MDAnalysis code that builds the backbone (N, CA, C; Angstrom):
import MDAnalysis as mda
import numpy as np

u = mda.Universe.empty(357, n_residues=119, atom_resindex=np.repeat(np.arange(119), 3), trajectory=True)
u.add_TopologyAttr("name", ["N", "CA", "C"] * 119)
u.add_TopologyAttr("resid", np.arange(1, 120))
u.add_TopologyAttr("resname", ["MET", "ARG", "ASN", "GLU", "LYS", "GLY", "PHE", "THR", "LEU", "ILE", "GLU", "LEU", "MET", "VAL", "VAL", "LEU", "VAL", "ILE", "LEU", "GLY", "LEU", "LEU", "VAL", "GLY", "ILE", "VAL", "VAL", "PRO", "ARG", "VAL", "LEU", "ASP", "LEU", "ARG", "ASP", "ASP", "ALA", "LEU", "LYS", "GLY", "THR", "ALA", "LYS", "ALA", "ASN", "LEU", "ARG", "THR", "LEU", "ARG", "THR", "GLU", "LEU", "ASP", "LEU", "TYR", "TYR", "LEU", "GLU", "LYS", "GLY", "ASN", "TYR", "PRO", "THR", "SER", "VAL", "ASP", "ASN", "MET", "ASP", "GLY", "SER", "LEU", "GLU", "LYS", "VAL", "TRP", "GLU", "GLU", "ILE", "ASP", "ASN", "HIS", "ASP", "ASN", "MET", "ASN", "ILE", "PHE", "TYR", "VAL", "ASN", "ALA", "ASP", "TYR", "THR", "VAL", "ARG", "LEU", "GLU", "ILE", "GLU", "GLY", "GLU", "HIS", "ILE", "ILE", "LEU", "THR", "PRO", "ASP", "GLY", "LEU", "GLY", "GLU", "TRP", "GLN", "SER"])
u.atoms.positions = np.array([
    [-39.779, -23.132, -20.289],
    [-39.093, -23.274, -19.077],
    [-39.965, -22.402, -17.766],
    [-39.190, -23.030, -17.016],
    [-40.073, -23.360, -15.739],
    [-39.730, -21.584, -14.871],
    [-40.579, -21.286, -14.450],
    [-40.204, -20.065, -13.678],
    [-39.900, -19.435, -12.139],
    [-39.209, -21.373, -11.531],
    [-39.018, -21.076, -10.318],
    [-38.304, -20.537, -9.413],
    [-38.785, -20.129, -8.399],
    [-37.553, -19.381, -7.490],
    [-37.041, -20.354, -6.580],
    [-35.494, -20.101, -6.128],
    [-34.596, -20.935, -5.489],
    [-33.377, -21.019, -5.199],
    [-32.765, -21.866, -4.591],
    [-31.459, -22.523, -5.234],
    [-31.139, -23.901, -5.372],
    [-30.431, -23.872, -6.422],
    [-30.162, -25.637, -7.061],
    [-29.214, -26.243, -6.077],
    [-29.671, -27.746, -6.037],
    [-28.731, -28.341, -5.314],
    [-27.174, -28.199, -4.748],
    [-26.772, -28.427, -5.953],
    [-25.080, -27.593, -6.449],
    [-24.576, -26.378, -5.322],
    [-25.945, -25.162, -5.517],
    [-25.382, -24.003, -4.544],
    [-25.465, -24.008, -3.068],
    [-26.468, -25.221, -2.766],
    [-27.104, -25.259, -1.635],
    [-25.809, -26.067, -0.990],
    [-25.200, -26.757, -1.768],
    [-23.799, -27.997, -1.111],
    [-22.211, -27.064, -1.299],
    [-22.598, -26.397, -2.177],
    [-21.287, -25.096, -2.005],
    [-21.131, -24.717, -0.900],
    [-22.487, -23.635, -0.697],
    [-22.647, -23.248, 0.561],
    [-22.381, -24.259, 2.092],
    [-23.018, -25.063, 1.555],
    [-22.708, -26.480, 3.272],
    [-21.107, -26.409, 3.616],
    [-20.598, -26.521, 2.375],
    [-19.061, -26.765, 2.192],
    [-18.275, -26.002, 3.129],
    [-18.917, -24.347, 2.187],
    [-17.732, -23.295, 3.192],
    [-18.333, -23.102, 4.414],
    [-19.384, -22.872, 5.217],
    [-19.755, -23.548, 6.143],
    [-19.001, -24.321, 7.245],
    [-18.947, -26.048, 6.233],
    [-18.307, -26.576, 7.144],
    [-16.890, -26.418, 7.098],
    [-16.285, -26.003, 6.422],
    [-14.871, -25.439, 6.147],
    [-14.453, -23.914, 7.589],
    [-15.529, -23.202, 7.402],
    [-15.100, -21.901, 8.472],
    [-15.252, -22.928, 10.095],
    [-16.443, -23.559, 10.110],
    [-16.806, -24.219, 11.718],
    [-15.415, -25.096, 11.565],
    [-14.440, -25.906, 10.705],
    [-13.161, -26.245, 11.216],
    [-12.583, -25.653, 11.358],
    [-12.673, -24.563, 11.120],
    [-11.294, -23.603, 11.283],
    [-11.567, -22.459, 12.363],
    [-12.741, -22.338, 12.583],
    [-12.812, -21.032, 13.577],
    [-13.046, -21.366, 15.515],
    [-13.763, -23.149, 15.014],
    [-14.154, -23.798, 16.750],
    [-13.139, -24.732, 17.578],
    [-12.022, -24.976, 16.569],
    [-10.402, -25.046, 17.503],
    [-9.932, -24.210, 18.035],
    [-10.139, -23.098, 17.211],
    [-9.261, -22.196, 17.805],
    [-10.271, -21.173, 19.129],
    [-11.464, -20.976, 19.186],
    [-11.565, -20.674, 20.240],
    [-12.332, -21.469, 21.338],
    [-11.567, -22.906, 21.196],
    [-11.510, -23.507, 22.231],
    [-10.129, -23.411, 22.483],
    [-9.129, -23.488, 21.643],
    [-7.634, -23.063, 22.534],
    [-7.725, -21.814, 23.133],
    [-8.642, -20.817, 22.932],
    [-8.458, -19.950, 23.750],
    [-9.049, -19.810, 25.064],
    [-10.423, -20.586, 25.175],
    [-10.615, -20.852, 26.681],
    [-9.883, -21.485, 27.717],
    [-9.018, -22.740, 27.410],
    [-7.716, -23.383, 27.727],
    [-6.727, -21.943, 28.456],
    [-6.427, -21.277, 27.163],
    [-5.356, -20.626, 27.482],
    [-6.210, -19.347, 28.522],
    [-6.942, -18.984, 28.557],
    [-7.513, -18.262, 29.849],
    [-8.192, -18.670, 30.588],
    [-8.278, -19.952, 31.085],
    [-8.486, -20.974, 31.919],
    [-7.027, -20.817, 33.358],
    [-6.165, -21.175, 32.169],
    [-4.503, -21.403, 32.489],
    [-4.399, -20.207, 33.198],
    [-4.343, -18.561, 32.640],
    [-4.006, -17.542, 32.774],
    [-4.765, -17.552, 34.217],
    [-5.958, -17.809, 34.084],
    [-6.898, -17.296, 35.910],
    [-6.019, -17.942, 36.565],
    [-5.915, -19.488, 36.452],
    [-5.740, -20.048, 37.620],
    [-4.232, -19.760, 38.068],
    [-3.112, -19.218, 37.089],
    [-2.154, -18.623, 37.558],
    [-2.100, -17.287, 38.333],
    [-2.914, -16.480, 37.938],
    [-3.120, -15.574, 38.409],
    [-3.571, -15.683, 40.043],
    [-4.737, -16.694, 39.943],
    [-5.219, -16.861, 41.125],
    [-3.915, -18.071, 42.252],
    [-2.634, -18.665, 41.601],
    [-1.740, -19.330, 42.486],
    [-1.422, -18.293, 42.914],
    [-0.766, -17.132, 41.685],
    [0.199, -16.008, 42.813],
    [-0.589, -15.240, 43.853],
    [-2.365, -15.146, 43.790],
    [-2.477, -14.475, 44.615],
    [-2.677, -15.172, 46.011],
    [-2.740, -16.881, 45.354],
    [-2.719, -17.367, 47.110],
    [-1.638, -17.457, 47.592],
    [-0.027, -17.326, 47.132],
    [1.177, -17.220, 47.718],
    [1.357, -16.348, 48.145],
    [0.782, -14.896, 47.894],
    [0.813, -13.860, 48.767],
    [0.362, -13.924, 50.023],
    [-1.314, -14.288, 50.030],
    [-1.692, -15.270, 51.016],
    [-0.930, -15.984, 52.283],
    [-0.227, -16.782, 51.630],
    [0.650, -17.792, 52.109],
    [1.544, -16.833, 53.061],
    [2.275, -16.400, 51.940],
    [3.336, -15.308, 52.684],
    [2.933, -14.714, 53.979],
    [1.788, -13.534, 53.581],
    [1.226, -12.741, 54.946],
    [1.076, -14.345, 56.034],
    [0.395, -15.273, 55.599],
    [-0.430, -16.158, 56.881],
    [1.274, -16.401, 57.604],
    [2.283, -16.058, 56.672],
    [3.487, -17.370, 57.509],
    [4.043, -15.739, 58.244],
    [3.782, -14.159, 57.930],
    [4.648, -13.356, 58.724],
    [3.687, -13.249, 59.925],
    [2.433, -13.448, 59.820],
    [1.467, -13.305, 61.102],
    [1.945, -14.604, 62.283],
    [2.126, -16.207, 61.789],
    [1.983, -16.710, 62.469],
    [2.842, -17.252, 62.568],
    [4.323, -17.202, 61.944],
    [5.059, -17.967, 62.082],
    [5.761, -19.416, 61.231],
    [4.905, -19.833, 60.943],
    [4.192, -20.798, 60.928],
    [3.488, -20.669, 59.222],
    [3.715, -22.088, 57.991],
    [2.496, -22.451, 57.326],
    [1.754, -23.019, 57.423],
    [0.427, -23.165, 57.072],
    [-0.928, -23.504, 57.931],
    [-0.161, -25.081, 57.511],
    [-0.873, -26.157, 58.314],
    [-0.141, -27.556, 58.598],
    [-1.177, -28.102, 57.030],
    [-2.503, -27.724, 57.211],
    [-3.520, -28.355, 55.913],
    [-4.805, -27.041, 55.755],
    [-5.687, -27.489, 54.741],
    [-6.461, -26.759, 54.618],
    [-7.317, -26.618, 55.654],
    [-8.106, -27.429, 56.419],
    [-8.235, -26.738, 57.732],
    [-7.342, -25.813, 58.554],
    [-6.288, -25.365, 58.599],
    [-5.813, -24.461, 59.216],
    [-5.783, -22.986, 58.988],
    [-6.162, -22.851, 57.378],
    [-5.928, -21.404, 57.201],
    [-7.631, -20.891, 57.545],
    [-7.294, -19.065, 57.529],
    [-8.442, -18.507, 58.151],
    [-8.026, -17.280, 57.461],
    [-8.972, -16.129, 57.291],
    [-9.364, -14.949, 56.995],
    [-9.108, -15.167, 55.413],
    [-8.590, -14.101, 54.817],
    [-8.129, -13.679, 53.458],
    [-7.951, -15.193, 52.574],
    [-6.688, -16.460, 53.466],
    [-6.254, -16.898, 52.925],
    [-7.177, -18.134, 52.660],
    [-7.853, -17.988, 53.820],
    [-9.001, -19.118, 53.449],
    [-10.141, -18.381, 52.481],
    [-10.337, -17.529, 52.300],
    [-11.572, -17.048, 51.202],
    [-10.797, -17.251, 50.024],
    [-9.250, -16.839, 49.310],
    [-8.784, -16.971, 48.335],
    [-9.080, -18.699, 48.073],
    [-8.262, -19.423, 48.901],
    [-8.302, -20.935, 48.530],
    [-9.630, -20.925, 48.552],
    [-10.783, -21.166, 48.868],
    [-12.150, -21.206, 48.681],
    [-12.429, -20.724, 47.154],
    [-12.275, -19.757, 47.030],
    [-12.142, -19.402, 45.817],
    [-11.873, -20.001, 44.614],
    [-10.412, -20.073, 44.974],
    [-10.001, -21.542, 43.869],
    [-10.734, -22.720, 43.700],
    [-11.115, -23.324, 44.916],
    [-11.398, -24.350, 45.433],
    [-13.127, -24.360, 44.626],
    [-13.946, -23.377, 45.033],
    [-14.887, -23.517, 43.765],
    [-14.939, -23.098, 42.615],
    [-14.043, -23.260, 41.820],
    [-13.879, -22.879, 40.150],
    [-14.570, -24.607, 40.112],
    [-15.362, -24.319, 38.958],
    [-15.743, -25.606, 38.554],
    [-14.576, -26.517, 37.535],
    [-13.673, -26.024, 36.798],
    [-12.614, -26.392, 36.398],
    [-11.660, -26.756, 36.804],
    [-11.442, -26.397, 38.119],
    [-10.219, -26.502, 38.828],
    [-10.197, -26.943, 40.179],
    [-8.758, -28.376, 40.340],
    [-8.925, -29.002, 41.613],
    [-7.649, -28.714, 41.780],
    [-7.717, -28.185, 43.410],
    [-6.535, -27.995, 44.219],
    [-5.643, -28.420, 45.360],
    [-4.990, -28.695, 45.396],
    [-4.561, -29.511, 46.637],
    [-3.525, -29.134, 47.281],
    [-3.626, -29.322, 48.723],
    [-2.609, -29.097, 49.549],
    [-1.940, -29.789, 49.944],
    [-0.400, -29.970, 49.545],
    [0.142, -31.465, 49.109],
    [0.894, -31.489, 50.759],
    [2.132, -30.347, 51.175],
    [2.206, -30.495, 52.659],
    [2.750, -29.424, 53.426],
    [2.946, -29.612, 54.715],
    [3.066, -28.114, 55.245],
    [4.100, -27.661, 54.940],
    [4.928, -27.706, 54.109],
    [6.059, -26.482, 53.763],
    [5.008, -25.541, 52.607],
    [3.574, -25.652, 52.533],
    [3.054, -25.164, 51.294],
    [3.358, -25.752, 49.768],
    [3.407, -26.631, 49.509],
    [3.294, -27.015, 47.996],
    [1.734, -27.606, 47.858],
    [1.560, -27.087, 46.714],
    [0.079, -27.214, 46.124],
    [0.399, -26.838, 44.761],
    [-0.322, -28.126, 44.828],
    [-0.917, -28.904, 43.264],
    [-2.288, -28.320, 42.591],
    [-2.115, -27.634, 41.590],
    [-3.487, -27.297, 40.361],
    [-3.576, -28.036, 39.736],
    [-4.982, -28.824, 39.327],
    [-4.893, -29.219, 38.038],
    [-6.359, -28.963, 37.031],
    [-6.208, -28.840, 36.360],
    [-7.235, -28.338, 35.054],
    [-7.039, -29.504, 33.690],
    [-8.230, -29.842, 34.120],
    [-8.489, -31.258, 32.661],
    [-7.518, -31.818, 32.481],
    [-6.358, -32.481, 33.210],
    [-5.626, -33.554, 32.933],
    [-4.312, -33.014, 32.682],
    [-4.187, -31.446, 32.971],
    [-2.427, -31.130, 33.261],
    [-2.825, -30.193, 34.627],
    [-1.273, -30.078, 35.128],
    [-1.171, -29.814, 36.000],
    [-0.297, -28.796, 36.290],
    [-0.126, -27.849, 37.547],
    [1.434, -26.892, 37.579],
    [1.240, -26.452, 39.553],
    [2.559, -26.252, 39.598],
    [2.779, -26.519, 41.417],
    [3.465, -25.618, 41.765],
    [2.921, -24.779, 43.114],
    [2.936, -23.554, 43.523],
    [4.286, -23.936, 44.570],
    [5.346, -24.094, 44.604],
    [6.353, -23.925, 46.359],
    [6.378, -22.925, 46.674],
    [7.238, -22.802, 47.804],
    [8.042, -21.480, 48.194],
    [8.760, -21.222, 47.157],
    [9.073, -21.999, 46.555],
    [10.457, -21.618, 45.425],
    [9.602, -20.546, 44.446],
    [8.800, -20.791, 44.105],
    [7.393, -20.658, 43.156],
    [6.737, -21.306, 42.710],
    [6.506, -20.235, 41.224],
    [5.196, -20.948, 40.787],
    [5.996, -21.872, 39.353],
    [5.482, -22.907, 38.892],
    [6.242, -24.402, 38.070],
    [5.275, -23.828, 36.995],
    [6.010, -25.002, 35.814],
    [5.103, -24.537, 34.241],
    [4.158, -25.893, 34.302],
    [3.153, -25.539, 33.417],
    [2.389, -27.028, 33.511],
    [2.606, -27.362, 32.835],
    [2.457, -28.818, 32.817],
    [2.835, -30.441, 33.001],
    [1.710, -31.140, 32.890],
    [1.813, -31.981, 31.810],
    [0.483, -32.700, 32.084],
    [1.120, -34.154, 32.611],
])
């Protein structure tokens, strides 16, 4: 009988199957957490934007008619959201309807409040 050290093919296959199962369970959960975090960040940014839009209204008596009319801290908040890699933000109309899109889903901010995520 030989005195060789090492693992048998069966042992290696069992380890690979176990690793495959772990990856199959963990990776989807991690990806879901990333999406949830991104959506939470987007909602927080939209709440900040809403506050800035309301302050703009108090100072000027109207909402900005376009992104070009934004100034000061409102412009800074808008640019921070707009420069985010995974977020696309659109100023829909002059009564401040804002649409934010993330990977095929969107959420709407209006003067009445923040909507829910939709596909």
